[in-house]
C-alpha positions as CSV (number, residue, x, y, z in Angstrom):
1,M,151.1,3.7,-72.4
2,A,150.1,0.5,-70.7
3,G,152.3,-1.8,-68.8
4,H,152.4,-5.2,-67.1
5,V,154.0,-6.2,-63.8
6,Y,154.9,-10.0,-63.9
7,I,156.8,-12.7,-61.9
8,M,158.7,-15.4,-63.5
9,A,159.8,-18.5,-61.4
10,S,162.2,-21.4,-61.8
11,Q,159.7,-23.8,-60.2
12,K,157.0,-23.9,-57.4
13,N,158.5,-22.0,-54.3
14,G,161.8,-21.8,-56.5
15,T,163.6,-18.7,-57.5
16,L,161.5,-15.7,-58.5
17,Y,162.1,-12.7,-60.8
18,V,159.8,-9.7,-60.7
19,G,159.7,-7.4,-63.9
20,V,158.0,-4.7,-65.7
21,T,157.1,-4.4,-69.5
22,S,155.2,-2.7,-71.9
23,D,154.6,-5.9,-74.0
24,L,154.3,-8.8,-71.8
25,S,154.1,-11.5,-74.6
26,R,157.3,-10.4,-76.2
27,R,159.0,-10.1,-72.9
28,V,158.2,-13.3,-71.5
29,W,159.0,-15.0,-74.9
30,E,162.5,-13.3,-74.5
31,H,162.9,-14.9,-71.2
32,K,162.1,-18.3,-72.4
33,E,164.4,-18.1,-75.2
34,G,167.1,-17.0,-73.0
35,L,167.5,-13.6,-75.0
36,T,167.6,-11.5,-72.1
37,G,170.6,-13.0,-70.3
38,G,171.1,-12.1,-66.8
39,F,169.2,-13.1,-63.8
40,T,166.3,-15.2,-65.4
41,S,169.0,-17.2,-67.5
42,R,171.3,-17.8,-64.7
43,Y,168.6,-19.0,-62.3
44,G,166.2,-20.6,-64.8
45,C,163.3,-18.4,-64.3
46,H,161.3,-19.3,-67.3
47,R,157.9,-19.9,-66.0
48,L,155.3,-17.1,-66.1
49,V,153.3,-17.6,-62.7
50,W,151.7,-14.2,-62.2
51,Y,151.1,-10.7,-63.9
52,E,148.9,-7.8,-63.5
53,E,148.0,-5.0,-66.1
54,H,148.1,-1.4,-65.5
55,F,146.8,1.3,-67.8
56,D,150.0,3.6,-67.2
57,I,153.4,2.3,-67.4
58,R,154.5,4.5,-64.4
59,D,152.0,2.7,-62.2
60,A,153.4,-0.6,-63.3
61,I,156.8,0.6,-62.6
62,S,155.9,1.8,-59.2
63,R,154.1,-1.6,-58.4
64,E,157.2,-3.6,-59.5
65,K,159.5,-1.6,-57.2
66,S,157.1,-2.2,-54.4
67,I,156.8,-5.8,-55.0
68,K,160.5,-6.4,-55.2
69,R,160.7,-5.0,-51.5
70,W,158.4,-7.4,-50.2
71,P,159.4,-10.7,-48.3
72,R,159.5,-13.8,-50.2
73,R,156.5,-15.3,-48.5
74,W,154.3,-12.2,-49.6
75,K,155.3,-12.9,-53.3
76,F,154.3,-16.5,-52.8
77,D,150.9,-15.4,-51.4
78,L,150.5,-13.2,-54.3
79,I,151.3,-15.8,-56.9
80,E,148.9,-18.4,-55.2
81,S,146.1,-15.8,-54.9
82,I,145.5,-16.2,-58.6
83,N,147.6,-19.3,-59.5
84,P,147.7,-21.9,-56.6
85,G,149.4,-24.5,-58.6
86,W,152.1,-22.3,-60.0
87,N,151.0,-23.1,-63.6
88,E,152.6,-21.5,-66.6
89,L,150.5,-18.7,-67.7
90,Y,152.1,-18.0,-70.9
91,R,150.4,-19.4,-73.9
92,G,152.5,-18.3,-76.8
93,M,153.0,-15.0,-78.7
94,G,149.5,-15.0,-79.9
95,W,147.6,-14.6,-76.5
């Protein structure tokens, strides 16, 4: 089973949430709709700013755990390597 590692942000240089899922579109939609509760709802992390696909969910989980231990600046650099403007990457359930 494939998986995605992703980063949600409250705003540019704001609060970050790093997650992993087997269904990125559904999971981001859940965050945006406030269905997940917890951290993303509490801190307003509703903007998908980075993601990475893995062919094996176990690799995605390992990568998520690694990124969560990174310093904040490294996470910013990772986001800005593909999304320098911190633009919203989610385009809806049909992407």
